[in-house]
CHARMM internal coordinates of N, CA and C (Angstrom, degrees):
IC EDIT
DIST 1 N 1 CA 1.4330
DIST 1 CA 1 C 1.5620
ANGL 1 N 1 CA 1 C 108.67
DIST 1 C 2 N 1.2553
ANGL 1 CA 1 C 2 N 115.23
DIHE 1 N 1 CA 1 C 2 N 156.99
DIST 2 N 2 CA 1.4810
ANGL 1 C 2 N 2 CA 119.73
DIHE 1 CA 1 C 2 N 2 CA 176.35
DIST 2 CA 2 C 1.5029
ANGL 2 N 2 CA 2 C 106.12
DIHE 1 C 2 N 2 CA 2 C -96.50
DIST 2 C 3 N 1.3540
ANGL 2 CA 2 C 3 N 115.71
DIHE 2 N 2 CA 2 C 3 N 123.29
DIST 3 N 3 CA 1.4674
ANGL 2 C 3 N 3 CA 117.74
DIHE 2 CA 2 C 3 N 3 CA -178.68
DIST 3 CA 3 C 1.5294
ANGL 3 N 3 CA 3 C 112.11
DIHE 2 C 3 N 3 CA 3 C -86.92
DIST 3 C 4 N 1.3187
ANGL 3 CA 3 C 4 N 117.78
DIHE 3 N 3 CA 3 C 4 N -25.79
DIST 4 N 4 CA 1.4439
ANGL 3 C 4 N 4 CA 119.34
DIHE 3 CA 3 C 4 N 4 CA -177.68
DIST 4 CA 4 C 1.5070
ANGL 4 N 4 CA 4 C 113.61
DIHE 3 C 4 N 4 CA 4 C 82.60
DIST 4 C 5 N 1.3138
ANGL 4 CA 4 C 5 N 116.42
DIHE 4 N 4 CA 4 C 5 N -4.84
DIST 5 N 5 CA 1.4747
ANGL 4 C 5 N 5 CA 121.66
DIHE 4 CA 4 C 5 N 5 CA -177.73
DIST 5 CA 5 C 1.5596
ANGL 5 N 5 CA 5 C 107.47
DIHE 4 C 5 N 5 CA 5 C -78.11
DIST 5 C 6 N 1.3217
ANGL 5 CA 5 C 6 N 116.55
DIHE 5 N 5 CA 5 C 6 N 149.61
DIST 6 N 6 CA 1.4963
ANGL 5 C 6 N 6 CA 121.65
DIHE 5 CA 5 C 6 N 6 CA 178.71
DIST 6 CA 6 C 1.5008
ANGL 6 N 6 CA 6 C 111.88
DIHE 5 C 6 N 6 CA 6 C -92.90
DIST 6 C 7 N 1.3099
ANGL 6 CA 6 C 7 N 118.18
DIHE 6 N 6 CA 6 C 7 N 56.52
DIST 7 N 7 CA 1.4563
ANGL 6 C 7 N 7 CA 122.42
DIHE 6 CA 6 C 7 N 7 CA -178.70
DIST 7 CA 7 C 1.5770
ANGL 7 N 7 CA 7 C 111.54
DIHE 6 C 7 N 7 CA 7 C -74.94
DIST 7 C 8 N 1.2996
ANGL 7 CA 7 C 8 N 116.46
DIHE 7 N 7 CA 7 C 8 N 163.39
DIST 8 N 8 CA 1.4041
ANGL 7 C 8 N 8 CA 120.95
DIHE 7 CA 7 C 8 N 8 CA 179.84
DIST 8 CA 8 C 1.5823
ANGL 8 N 8 CA 8 C 112.53
DIHE 7 C 8 N 8 CA 8 C -53.46
DIST 8 C 9 N 1.2875
ANGL 8 CA 8 C 9 N 114.83
DIHE 8 N 8 CA 8 C 9 N -30.37
DIST 9 N 9 CA 1.4896
ANGL 8 C 9 N 9 CA 121.62
DIHE 8 CA 8 C 9 N 9 CA 178.08
DIST 9 CA 9 C 1.5102
ANGL 9 N 9 CA 9 C 110.31
DIHE 8 C 9 N 9 CA 9 C -54.43
DIST 9 C 10 N 1.3099
ANGL 9 CA 9 C 10 N 117.57
DIHE 9 N 9 CA 9 C 10 N -33.60
DIST 10 N 10 CA 1.5048
ANGL 9 C 10 N 10 CA 119.93
DIHE 9 CA 9 C 10 N 10 CA 179.32
DIST 10 CA 10 C 1.4835
ANGL 10 N 10 CA 10 C 112.16
DIHE 9 C 10 N 10 CA 10 C -62.68
DIST 10 C 11 N 1.3515
ANGL 10 CA 10 C 11 N 116.32
DIHE 10 N 10 CA 10 C 11 N -36.70
DIST 11 N 11 CA 1.4596
ANGL 10 C 11 N 11 CA 118.77
DIHE 10 CA 10 C 11 N 11 CA -172.69
DIST 11 CA 11 C 1.5568
ANGL 11 N 11 CA 11 C 110.64
DIHE 10 C 11 N 11 CA 11 C -87.66
DIST 11 C 12 N 1.3084
ANGL 11 CA 11 C 12 N 117.46
DIHE 11 N 11 CA 11 C 12 N -36.56
DIST 12 N 12 CA 1.4729
ANGL 11 C 12 N 12 CA 120.07
DIHE 11 CA 11 C 12 N 12 CA -179.29
DIST 12 CA 12 C 1.5205
ANGL 12 N 12 CA 12 C 110.33
DIHE 11 C 12 N 12 CA 12 C -72.99
DIST 12 C 13 N 1.3580
ANGL 12 CA 12 C 13 N 116.07
DIHE 12 N 12 CA 12 C 13 N -21.36
DIST 13 N 13 CA 1.4825
ANGL 12 C 13 N 13 CA 119.03
DIHE 12 CA 12 C 13 N 13 CA -178.44
DIST 13 CA 13 C 1.5175
ANGL 13 N 13 CA 13 C 112.64
DIHE 12 C 13 N 13 CA 13 C -60.67
DIST 13 C 14 N 1.3257
ANGL 13 CA 13 C 14 N 118.07
DIHE 13 N 13 CA 13 C 14 N -20.31
DIST 14 N 14 CA 1.4669
ANGL 13 C 14 N 14 CA 118.87
DIHE 13 CA 13 C 14 N 14 CA 176.37
DIST 14 CA 14 C 1.5718
ANGL 14 N 14 CA 14 C 110.16
DIHE 13 C 14 N 14 CA 14 C -67.70
DIST 14 C 15 N 1.3100
ANGL 14 CA 14 C 15 N 119.21
DIHE 14 N 14 CA 14 C 15 N -21.35
DIST 15 N 15 CA 1.4469
ANGL 14 C 15 N 15 CA 124.42
DIHE 14 CA 14 C 15 N 15 CA 179.76
DIST 15 CA 15 C 1.4600
ANGL 15 N 15 CA 15 C 114.37
DIHE 14 C 15 N 15 CA 15 C -104.59
DIST 15 C 16 N 1.3756
ANGL 15 CA 15 C 16 N 115.65
DIHE 15 N 15 CA 15 C 16 N -38.26
DIST 16 N 16 CA 1.4810
ANGL 15 C 16 N 16 CA 120.14
DIHE 15 CA 15 C 16 N 16 CA -171.39
DIST 16 CA 16 C 1.5314
ANGL 16 N 16 CA 16 C 105.56
DIHE 15 C 16 N 16 CA 16 C -140.22
DIST 16 C 17 N 1.3395
ANGL 16 CA 16 C 17 N 116.99
DIHE 16 N 16 CA 16 C 17 N 145.58
DIST 17 N 17 CA 1.4747
ANGL 16 C 17 N 17 CA 119.06
DIHE 16 CA 16 C 17 N 17 CA 171.90
DIST 17 CA 17 C 1.5399
ANGL 17 N 17 CA 17 C 108.77
DIHE 16 C 17 N 17 CA 17 C -61.50
DIST 17 C 18 N 1.2891
ANGL 17 CA 17 C 18 N 114.93
DIHE 17 N 17 CA 17 C 18 N 141.27
DIST 18 N 18 CA 1.4933
ANGL 17 C 18 N 18 CA 120.36
DIHE 17 CA 17 C 18 N 18 CA -179.84
DIST 18 CA 18 C 1.4987
ANGL 18 N 18 CA 18 C 111.03
DIHE 17 C 18 N 18 CA 18 C -135.14
DIST 18 C 19 N 1.2656
ANGL 18 CA 18 C 19 N 114.93
DIHE 18 N 18 CA 18 C 19 N 162.08
DIST 19 N 19 CA 1.5078
ANGL 18 C 19 N 19 CA 124.26
DIHE 18 CA 18 C 19 N 19 CA 174.62
DIST 19 CA 19 C 1.5258
ANGL 19 N 19 CA 19 C 107.15
DIHE 18 C 19 N 19 CA 19 C -154.09
DIST 19 C 20 N 1.2965
ANGL 19 CA 19 C 20 N 113.26
DIHE 19 N 19 CA 19 C 20 N 164.15
DIST 20 N 20 CA 1.4769
ANGL 19 C 20 N 20 CA 120.59
DIHE 19 CA 19 C 20 N 20 CA 178.23
DIST 20 CA 20 C 1.5089
ANGL 20 N 20 CA 20 C 109.32
DIHE 19 C 20 N 20 CA 20 C -129.68
DIST 20 C 21 N 1.3076
ANGL 20 CA 20 C 21 N 117.70
DIHE 20 N 20 CA 20 C 21 N 144.18
DIST 21 N 21 CA 1.4534
ANGL 20 C 21 N 21 CA 123.98
DIHE 20 CA 20 C 21 N 21 CA 173.23
DIST 21 CA 21 C 1.5388
ANGL 21 N 21 CA 21 C 106.56
DIHE 20 C 21 N 21 CA 21 C -98.15
DIST 21 C 22 N 1.2761
ANGL 21 CA 21 C 22 N 116.60
DIHE 21 N 21 CA 21 C 22 N 115.83
DIST 22 N 22 CA 1.4317
ANGL 21 C 22 N 22 CA 119.96
DIHE 21 CA 21 C 22 N 22 CA 179.15
DIST 22 CA 22 C 1.5097
ANGL 22 N 22 CA 22 C 110.67
DIHE 21 C 22 N 22 CA 22 C -98.06
DIST 22 C 23 N 1.3273
ANGL 22 CA 22 C 23 N 117.41
DIHE 22 N 22 CA 22 C 23 N 130.51
DIST 23 N 23 CA 1.4702
ANGL 22 C 23 N 23 CA 122.50
DIHE 22 CA 22 C 23 N 23 CA -179.92
DIST 23 CA 23 C 1.5257
ANGL 23 N 23 CA 23 C 105.94
DIHE 22 C 23 N 23 CA 23 C -119.31
DIST 23 C 24 N 1.3380
ANGL 23 CA 23 C 24 N 116.85
DIHE 23 N 23 CA 23 C 24 N 140.94
DIST 24 N 24 CA 1.4671
ANGL 23 C 24 N 24 CA 119.53
DIHE 23 CA 23 C 24 N 24 CA 178.13
DIST 24 CA 24 C 1.5258
ANGL 24 N 24 CA 24 C 112.55
DIHE 23 C 24 N 24 CA 24 C -67.04
DIST 24 C 25 N 1.2905
ANGL 24 CA 24 C 25 N 114.78
DIHE 24 N 24 CA 24 C 25 N 153.80
DIST 25 N 25 CA 1.4491
ANGL 24 C 25 N 25 CA 121.51
DIHE 24 CA 24 C 25 N 25 CA 177.12
DIST 25 CA 25 C 1.5431
ANGL 25 N 25 CA 25 C 109.34
DIHE 24 C 25 N 25 CA 25 C -116.58
DIST 25 C 26 N 1.3266
ANGL 25 CA 25 C 26 N 117.29
DIHE 25 N 25 CA 25 C 26 N 149.41
DIST 26 N 26 CA 1.4467
ANGL 25 C 26 N 26 CA 121.14
DIHE 25 CA 25 C 26 N 26 CA 178.11
DIST 26 CA 26 C 1.5183
ANGL 26 N 26 CA 26 C 108.77
DIHE 25 C 26 N 26 CA 26 C -56.76
DIST 26 C 27 N 1.3097
ANGL 26 CA 26 C 27 N 114.97
DIHE 26 N 26 CA 26 C 27 N 129.42
DIST 27 N 27 CA 1.4977
ANGL 26 C 27 N 27 CA 124.99
DIHE 26 CA 26 C 27 N 27 CA -179.66
DIST 27 CA 27 C 1.5464
ANGL 27 N 27 CA 27 C 110.32
DIHE 26 C 27 N 27 CA 27 C 57.81
DIST 27 C 28 N 1.3204
ANGL 27 CA 27 C 28 N 120.91
DIHE 27 N 27 CA 27 C 28 N 21.76
DIST 28 N 28 CA 1.4579
ANGL 27 C 28 N 28 CA 124.04
DIHE 27 CA 27 C 28 N 28 CA 177.28
DIST 28 CA 28 C 1.4773
ANGL 28 N 28 CA 28 C 115.52
DIHE 27 C 28 N 28 CA 28 C 68.24
DIST 28 C 29 N 1.3491
ANGL 28 CA 28 C 29 N 118.96
DIHE 28 N 28 CA 28 C 29 N 13.24
DIST 29 N 29 CA 1.4560
ANGL 28 C 29 N 29 CA 122.36
DIHE 28 CA 28 C 29 N 29 CA -176.92
DIST 29 CA 29 C 1.5134
ANGL 29 N 29 CA 29 C 108.32
DIHE 28 C 29 N 29 CA 29 C -88.69
DIST 29 C 30 N 1.3531
ANGL 29 CA 29 C 30 N 114.01
DIHE 29 N 29 CA 29 C 30 N 118.92
DIST 30 N 30 CA 1.4701
ANGL 29 C 30 N 30 CA 119.83
DIHE 29 CA 29 C 30 N 30 CA 177.51
DIST 30 CA 30 C 1.5208
ANGL 30 N 30 CA 30 C 111.19
DIHE 29 C 30 N 30 CA 30 C -135.92
DIST 30 C 31 N 1.3221
ANGL 30 CA 30 C 31 N 114.84
DIHE 30 N 30 CA 30 C 31 N 161.38
DIST 31 N 31 CA 1.4428
ANGL 30 C 31 N 31 CA 121.14
DIHE 30 CA 30 C 31 N 31 CA -176.82
DIST 31 CA 31 C 1.5174
ANGL 31 N 31 CA 31 C 113.23
DIHE 30 C 31 N 31 CA 31 C 56.10
DIST 31 C 32 N 1.3168
ANGL 31 CA 31 C 32 N 112.60
DIHE 31 N 31 CA 31 C 32 N 45.32
DIST 32 N 32 CA 1.4527
ANGL 31 C 32 N 32 CA 121.60
DIHE 31 CA 31 C 32 N 32 CA -176.65
DIST 32 CA 32 C 1.5307
ANGL 32 N 32 CA 32 C 108.48
DIHE 31 C 32 N 32 CA 32 C -149.18
DIST 32 C 33 N 1.3104
ANGL 32 CA 32 C 33 N 118.76
DIHE 32 N 32 CA 32 C 33 N 149.80
DIST 33 N 33 CA 1.4874
ANGL 32 C 33 N 33 CA 121.30
DIHE 32 CA 32 C 33 N 33 CA -177.67
DIST 33 CA 33 C 1.5182
ANGL 33 N 33 CA 33 C 111.71
DIHE 32 C 33 N 33 CA 33 C -61.09
DIST 33 C 34 N 1.3243
ANGL 33 CA 33 C 34 N 118.24
DIHE 33 N 33 CA 33 C 34 N -24.59
DIST 34 N 34 CA 1.4842
ANGL 33 C 34 N 34 CA 121.13
DIHE 33 CA 33 C 34 N 34 CA 179.53
DIST 34 CA 34 C 1.5255
ANGL 34 N 34 CA 34 C 112.70
DIHE 33 C 34 N 34 CA 34 C -89.79
DIST 34 C 35 N 1.3428
ANGL 34 CA 34 C 35 N 116.08
DIHE 34 N 34 CA 34 C 35 N 4.95
DIST 35 N 35 CA 1.4568
ANGL 34 C 35 N 35 CA 118.13
DIHE 34 CA 34 C 35 N 35 CA 178.35
DIST 35 CA 35 C 1.5336
ANGL 35 N 35 CA 35 C 112.60
DIHE 34 C 35 N 35 CA 35 C -56.75
DIST 35 C 36 N 1.3006
ANGL 35 CA 35 C 36 N 115.25
DIHE 35 N 35 CA 35 C 36 N 140.18
DIST 36 N 36 CA 1.4671
ANGL 35 C 36 N 36 CA 120.02
DIHE 35 CA 35 C 36 N 36 CA -177.20
DIST 36 CA 36 C 1.5331
ANGL 36 N 36 CA 36 C 108.90
DIHE 35 C 36 N 36 CA 36 C -144.96
DIST 36 C 37 N 1.3492
ANGL 36 CA 36 C 37 N 115.18
DIHE 36 N 36 CA 36 C 37 N 140.66
DIST 37 N 37 CA 1.4431
ANGL 36 C 37 N 37 CA 121.34
DIHE 36 CA 36 C 37 N 37 CA 178.27
DIST 37 CA 37 C 1.5408
ANGL 37 N 37 CA 37 C 108.40
DIHE 36 C 37 N 37 CA 37 C -129.86
DIST 37 C 38 N 1.2699
ANGL 37 CA 37 C 38 N 117.80
DIHE 37 N 37 CA 37 C 38 N 143.75
DIST 38 N 38 CA 1.4472
ANGL 37 C 38 N 38 CA 121.65
DIHE 37 CA 37 C 38 N 38 CA 178.15
DIST 38 CA 38 C 1.5105
ANGL 38 N 38 CA 38 C 110.04
DIHE 37 C 38 N 38 CA 38 C -74.99
DIST 38 C 39 N 1.3505
ANGL 38 CA 38 C 39 N 118.45
DIHE 38 N 38 CA 38 C 39 N 151.11
DIST 39 N 39 CA 1.4578
ANGL 38 C 39 N 39 CA 120.46
DIHE 38 CA 38 C 39 N 39 CA 173.19
DIST 39 CA 39 C 1.5026
ANGL 39 N 39 CA 39 C 113.86
DIHE 38 C 39 N 39 CA 39 C -54.66
DIST 39 C 40 N 1.3605
ANGL 39 CA 39 C 40 N 115.40
DIHE 39 N 39 CA 39 C 40 N -38.15
DIST 40 N 40 CA 1.4892
ANGL 39 C 40 N 40 CA 120.80
DIHE 39 CA 39 C 40 N 40 CA 179.83
DIST 40 CA 40 C 1.5370
ANGL 40 N 40 CA 40 C 111.79
DIHE 39 C 40 N 40 CA 40 C -63.50
DIST 40 C 41 N 1.3431
ANGL 40 CA 40 C 41 N 115.78
DIHE 40 N 40 CA 40 C 41 N -43.87
DIST 41 N 41 CA 1.4905
ANGL 40 C 41 N 41 CA 120.12
DIHE 40 CA 40 C 41 N 41 CA 178.81
DIST 41 CA 41 C 1.5197
ANGL 41 N 41 CA 41 C 109.80
DIHE 40 C 41 N 41 CA 41 C -65.80
DIST 41 C 42 N 1.3197
ANGL 41 CA 41 C 42 N 118.55
DIHE 41 N 41 CA 41 C 42 N -40.61
DIST 42 N 42 CA 1.4348
ANGL 41 C 42 N 42 CA 120.60
DIHE 41 CA 41 C 42 N 42 CA 179.12
DIST 42 CA 42 C 1.5235
ANGL 42 N 42 CA 42 C 109.72
DIHE 41 C 42 N 42 CA 42 C -63.68
DIST 42 C 43 N 1.3394
ANGL 42 CA 42 C 43 N 116.40
DIHE 42 N 42 CA 42 C 43 N -44.21
DIST 43 N 43 CA 1.4915
ANGL 42 C 43 N 43 CA 118.75
DIHE 42 CA 42 C 43 N 43 CA 179.58
DIST 43 CA 43 C 1.5138
ANGL 43 N 43 CA 43 C 112.59
DIHE 42 C 43 N 43 CA 43 C -63.69
DIST 43 C 44 N 1.3617
ANGL 43 CA 43 C 44 N 117.48
DIHE 43 N 43 CA 43 C 44 N -36.71
DIST 44 N 44 CA 1.4604
ANGL 43 C 44 N 44 CA 119.90
DIHE 43 CA 43 C 44 N 44 CA 175.50
DIST 44 CA 44 C 1.5090
ANGL 44 N 44 CA 44 C 113.09
DIHE 43 C 44 N 44 CA 44 C -63.95
DIST 44 C 45 N 1.3491
ANGL 44 CA 44 C 45 N 115.93
DIHE 44 N 44 CA 44 C 45 N -43.69
DIST 45 N 45 CA 1.4545
ANGL 44 C 45 N 45 CA 120.97
DIHE 44 CA 44 C 45 N 45 CA 176.67
DIST 45 CA 45 C 1.5155
ANGL 45 N 45 CA 45 C 112.78
DIHE 44 C 45 N 45 CA 45 C -62.74
DIST 45 C 46 N 1.3292
ANGL 45 CA 45 C 46 N 119.19
DIHE 45 N 45 CA 45 C 46 N -40.38
DIST 46 N 46 CA 1.4287
ANGL 45 C 46 N 46 CA 124.17
DIHE 45 CA 45 C 46 N 46 CA 174.99
DIST 46 CA 46 C 1.5339
ANGL 46 N 46 CA 46 C 112.08
DIHE 45 C 46 N 46 CA 46 C -62.90
DIST 46 C 47 N 1.2785
ANGL 46 CA 46 C 47 N 114.57
DIHE 46 N 46 CA 46 C 47 N -39.96
DIST 47 N 47 CA 1.4823
ANGL 46 C 47 N 47 CA 120.87
DIHE 46 CA 46 C 47 N 47 CA 178.14
DIST 47 CA 47 C 1.5337
ANGL 47 N 47 CA 47 C 111.55
DIHE 46 C 47 N 47 CA 47 C -64.55
DIST 47 C 48 N 1.2847
ANGL 47 CA 47 C 48 N 117.55
DIHE 47 N 47 CA 47 C 48 N -42.07
DIST 48 N 48 CA 1.4850
ANGL 47 C 48 N 48 CA 121.60
DIHE 47 CA 47 C 48 N 48 CA 173.97
DIST 48 CA 48 C 1.5174
ANGL 48 N 48 CA 48 C 110.80
DIHE 47 C 48 N 48 CA 48 C -59.75
DIST 48 C 49 N 1.3266
ANGL 48 CA 48 C 49 N 117.32
DIHE 48 N 48 CA 48 C 49 N -48.87
DIST 49 N 49 CA 1.4217
ANGL 48 C 49 N 49 CA 121.35
DIHE 48 CA 48 C 49 N 49 CA 179.10
DIST 49 CA 49 C 1.5305
ANGL 49 N 49 CA 49 C 113.64
DIHE 48 C 49 N 49 CA 49 C -60.90
DIST 49 C 50 N 1.3579
ANGL 49 CA 49 C 50 N 116.35
DIHE 49 N 49 CA 49 C 50 N -43.99
DIST 50 N 50 CA 1.4857
ANGL 49 C 50 N 50 CA 119.25
DIHE 49 CA 49 C 50 N 50 CA 177.81
DIST 50 CA 50 C 1.4968
ANGL 50 N 50 CA 50 C 110.08
DIHE 49 C 50 N 50 CA 50 C -60.22
DIST 50 C 51 N 1.3053
ANGL 50 CA 50 C 51 N 119.60
DIHE 50 N 50 CA 50 C 51 N -46.30
DIST 51 N 51 CA 1.4435
ANGL 50 C 51 N 51 CA 119.80
DIHE 50 CA 50 C 51 N 51 CA -178.75
DIST 51 CA 51 C 1.5263
ANGL 51 N 51 CA 51 C 113.61
DIHE 50 C 51 N 51 CA 51 C -66.54
DIST 51 C 52 N 1.3026
ANGL 51 CA 51 C 52 N 116.19
DIHE 51 N 51 CA 51 C 52 N -34.66
DIST 52 N 52 CA 1.4970
ANGL 51 C 52 N 52 CA 119.02
DIHE 51 CA 51 C 52 N 52 CA 176.53
DIST 52 CA 52 C 1.5294
ANGL 52 N 52 CA 52 C 111.00
DIHE 51 C 52 N 52 CA 52 C -65.01
DIST 52 C 53 N 1.3448
ANGL 52 CA 52 C 53 N 116.62
DIHE 52 N 52 CA 52 C 53 N -41.54
DIST 53 N 53 CA 1.4534
ANGL 52 C 53 N 53 CA 119.94
DIHE 52 CA 52 C 53 N 53 CA 177.10
DIST 53 CA 53 C 1.5105
ANGL 53 N 53 CA 53 C 112.26
DIHE 52 C 53 N 53 CA 53 C -65.39
DIST 53 C 54 N 1.2904
ANGL 53 CA 53 C 54 N 116.35
DIHE 53 N 53 CA 53 C 54 N -44.83
DIST 54 N 54 CA 1.5175
ANGL 53 C 54 N 54 CA 120.24
DIHE 53 CA 53 C 54 N 54 CA 178.92
DIST 54 CA 54 C 1.5343
ANGL 54 N 54 CA 54 C 110.81
DIHE 53 C 54 N 54 CA 54 C -62.19
DIST 54 C 55 N 1.3318
ANGL 54 CA 54 C 55 N 116.38
DIHE 54 N 54 CA 54 C 55 N -42.67
DIST 55 N 55 CA 1.4704
ANGL 54 C 55 N 55 CA 117.67
DIHE 54 CA 54 C 55 N 55 CA -179.79
DIST 55 CA 55 C 1.5127
ANGL 55 N 55 CA 55 C 111.21
DIHE 54 C 55 N 55 CA 55 C -68.21
DIST 55 C 56 N 1.3156
ANGL 55 CA 55 C 56 N 117.53
DIHE 55 N 55 CA 55 C 56 N -39.70
DIST 56 N 56 CA 1.4502
ANGL 55 C 56 N 56 CA 123.39
DIHE 55 CA 55 C 56 N 56 CA 178.56
DIST 56 CA 56 C 1.5435
ANGL 56 N 56 CA 56 C 109.44
DIHE 55 C 56 N 56 CA 56 C -60.76
DIST 56 C 57 N 1.3209
ANGL 56 CA 56 C 57 N 116.67
DIHE 56 N 56 CA 56 C 57 N -42.07
DIST 57 N 57 CA 1.4443
ANGL 56 C 57 N 57 CA 122.69
DIHE 56 CA 56 C 57 N 57 CA 179.78
DIST 57 CA 57 C 1.5285
ANGL 57 N 57 CA 57 C 111.98
DIHE 56 C 57 N 57 CA 57 C -78.32
DIST 57 C 58 N 1.3486
ANGL 57 CA 57 C 58 N 115.47
DIHE 57 N 57 CA 57 C 58 N -1.17
DIST 58 N 58 CA 1.4304
ANGL 57 C 58 N 58 CA 122.00
DIHE 57 CA 57 C 58 N 58 CA 178.83
DIST 58 CA 58 C 1.5659
ANGL 58 N 58 CA 58 C 111.85
DIHE 57 C 58 N 58 CA 58 C 60.06
DIST 58 C 59 N 1.3072
ANGL 58 CA 58 C 59 N 116.96
DIHE 58 N 58 CA 58 C 59 N 34.39
DIST 59 N 59 CA 1.4505
ANGL 58 C 59 N 59 CA 124.04
DIHE 58 CA 58 C 59 N 59 CA 176.44
DIST 59 CA 59 C 1.5222
ANGL 59 N 59 CA 59 C 108.63
DIHE 58 C 59 N 59 CA 59 C -85.21
DIST 59 C 60 N 1.3278
ANGL 59 CA 59 C 60 N 115.68
DIHE 59 N 59 CA 59 C 60 N -34.86
DIST 60 N 60 CA 1.4789
ANGL 59 C 60 N 60 CA 122.09
DIHE 59 CA 59 C 60 N 60 CA 177.11
DIST 60 CA 60 C 1.5211
ANGL 60 N 60 CA 60 C 107.78
DIHE 59 C 60 N 60 CA 60 C -136.44
DIST 60 C 61 N 1.2786
ANGL 60 CA 60 C 61 N 116.08
DIHE 60 N 60 CA 60 C 61 N 161.69
DIST 61 N 61 CA 1.4938
ANGL 60 C 61 N 61 CA 117.53
DIHE 60 CA 60 C 61 N 61 CA 176.00
DIST 61 CA 61 C 1.5225
ANGL 61 N 61 CA 61 C 110.28
DIHE 60 C 61 N 61 CA 61 C -122.00
END
COOR INIT
IC SEED 1 N 1 CA 1 C
IC BUILD
């Protein structure tokens, strides 16, 4: 999905392909000091990132 946010990935994408792993936040509150994420959501996001790296490195398919 396109987030519309101006993250660093937008700028480095001119040089290298980029992607972002989006994880949900409690009550949908993000980019705020009260932002909170559950350990389960964080683990799921880390799992997605790990598998993307492994597949990109052609370690697993």
